[in-house]
C-alpha positions, 0 to 999 in steps of 0.5 A, a space after each residue: 497461470 495468472 500471476 498476481 502481486 500483493 501490492 501491500 501487506 504487513 508480513 511482519 504482523 503475521 504470527 511467525 508460524 503463518 509467514 511461510 504459509 503466506 510466502 509459499 502456499 500459492 505459486 501464482 503469487 509472484 511477489 509481495 510488497 511489504 510495508 513497515 509500521 515503525 523501525 522494528 517493523 522495518 528491521 523485520 521486513 529487511 530480514 524478510 527481503 534478504 530471506 525470501 526472494 519474492 518479498 520486497 520491503 518498503 520502509 516507513 512509519 505508519 501514521 495510525 499511532 501516537 506521534 513518533 518522538 523527534 529522537 525516534 524519528 531521527 533514528 528511523 531516518 538514519 536507518 532508512 538512509 543506511 538501508 535505502 538501497 534495499 528499499 523498494 519504496 517509502 511506506 507506509 506513511 500518511 495521516 491518522 484519519 481513523 485515530 483522529 476519529 477516536 481521539 483529539 490529536 493535533 495534525 501538525 506533527 503528522 504533517 511534518 513527518 509526512 512531508 519529511 518522507 515525501 521530501 526523501 521520496 523525491 531525493 531518493 527517487 523512490 515510490 511512496 506508499 500512502 495511507 490517506 483516505 477521505 478528507 486527508 487525501 487532498 491534503 496529501 495531494 497538496 504535499 505530493 504536488 509541492 515536491 513534484 512526486 509522480 510515483 504515489 500509491 494510495 493503498 485501500 483508497 477511499 474518497 469523494 469524486 473530486 479527489 478521485 479525479 485529482 488522483 487520476 489527473 496526477 497519474 497516482 495509483 490506487 490498490 484494491 483490497 478483497 472487500 471489493 467483493 462485498 463493499 459498494 464503495 470500493 466497487 464504485 471506485 473500481 468502476 470509475 478509476 482507470 485499470 491502467 492505474 490500479 493494483 491489488 493488495 490484501 493489507 494482510 493480516 487485516 481480516 475481511 468479511 463476506 466469503 473471507 469471514 473467519 479466514 487468515 488473510 492470504 494473497 490468494 484472496 486477490 484472485 477473487 478481487 480480480 474476478 470482481 474487477 473484471 466483472 465491473 470493468 466488463 473486460 476479459 479476466 485474463 486481460 485484467 490479470 495481465 494489466 494489474 500484474 504489469 502495473 505493479 511490476 512497472 510501478 515498483 520496478 520489478 521488471 
């Protein structure tokens, strides 16, 4: 049986009646890395971690929203500090690429928040899960390099060849979503990025198209992703399953 790990999912964003379906439906899903959106999300994910053995929490603040106030940010950091032993990583954190396409907002405050999270990842020796695509990715790389961060996970990464090369040189990890089954951009990324620095994710409940049109996003979709990755890499599918599985277990210290 080919085991899989969903390296990035927003379990707390699912409807309550769907959560145990996500956790238990597919016995090949060994673990889920649940990322957080804000303090309330962190609290919910901590409860899931305590309830479900296969669920592991990352705590953080998602950047695709209006900038968090100083007071709320202090509360979040205080809470994370108290609960850091139950946190597998810091995340999801990063920069608001898509929000800035919709509205004009200054980037400085987001950079300050992100640098605070990166500093904590360094101090606490935790992996960091990043939302950083296209032009934002090199900016985030600068901060990661400033603090000598080694364990960085760029989820659902998109970027140019120069940035892809930089991530590879720094041994940063990326994760591939089910849109690899129909998006040329993601297929090209898989073609060029080393399998040894790759994971798979759903980013659920984000919906997908193609053969997943109209379906509730579920970790079982990862099996289709692995099939396509194996075809692109021209490798035996069993080898690809094993490598992706071990990559994630090692990165998040699940071994």
